[in-house]
N, C-alpha and C positions, 0 to 999 in steps of 0.2 A: 658556455653556450656556443662560442665560436668553434670549439672542438667538435661539438655535435653537428653543426652546420657543415664544417669541412668533411666530416665523416659521411654525412648524407650526400654531399656533392660527389664524393669519390665512389659511391655505389652505382652499379649499373641500373638501367631502367627496370630490368626484371626484379632485382632485389627491392627496389623502391615499391614496385607493384605488390610484391609479397608483403612488405611491411605495411602498406596501406590496407591490403586485404586482411591481414592479421589484426591490425588495429580496429578496423571496421567490424570484424567478427567479434572481437572482445567487447566492443561498445554495444553491439546489438544483443549479444548474450547477456551482458550486464543489465541492459534496459529491460529485456524480457523477464529476467529474474526479478528485478526490482518491481515491475508491474505485477507479476504473479504474486509476489509477497504482499504488496499493497492490496490487491484484490482479495486475497485470502484473509487478511486481517480485517478489512473493511466490510466484506460482503458474505463471508462464509461462517455460518453458525458453528461449524466444527472448531473454529479458532476459539470461540467462547467456551466450548466444551473441553478444550485442552487443559483448562484449570480444574483440578480435582474437586474444587468447592462448588462447581456449577452443575453437578449431576442432578441433584434433587430439584433445584430451581428450573433446570431445563426440562425436566419431566413435567413439572407444573405448566411451564410455558407451552409445551407441546400439546397440552390438553385444553389450553385456553383459546379464546376467540382470536387471539393475536398470533397463533401458531404459524401463519403464512408470512409474517413479517420477519425481517432480519433483526438480529440483536441490536444493530446500530440504529434502527429506527427509533428506539427508545433511549438508548445509551450513548447518544452522540452529544458531546459537549456543546456543540453549536446550538442545540435545541433545549438541552436540559439545564444549562448554566444560565444564571441571571443575565439580563441584558446590561451592557455597560451603562446605558442611559437610565435604566430603572432596576435597581438591585432587588426589588421586591417581587417582580413578576417573572415567570418563566417564559421562554420564547418557544415553547412547545407548540407546534401547529395544532389547530383545533381538529384537524382530520386524523391525527395520530392517536 
């Protein structure tokens, strides 16, 4: 750790600025990539269709009254799993 601190102190201001800019750029690019991946997995029905087993069910889904919903509206563990307080009832909202 001391070696890294001594090395950073020996750098000119311009090099420190370049390192900060590069680190910030890498952080921003990683954050954007992570968010886009999260958004694709959580909100895009194409993610569900990436599994070859989903072609027929997705066709039926597209013809149903629920076609405007995202896959996660029904297949989210928060709503479909039993409540920790009551293992016999679903927590699915009544409006879904």
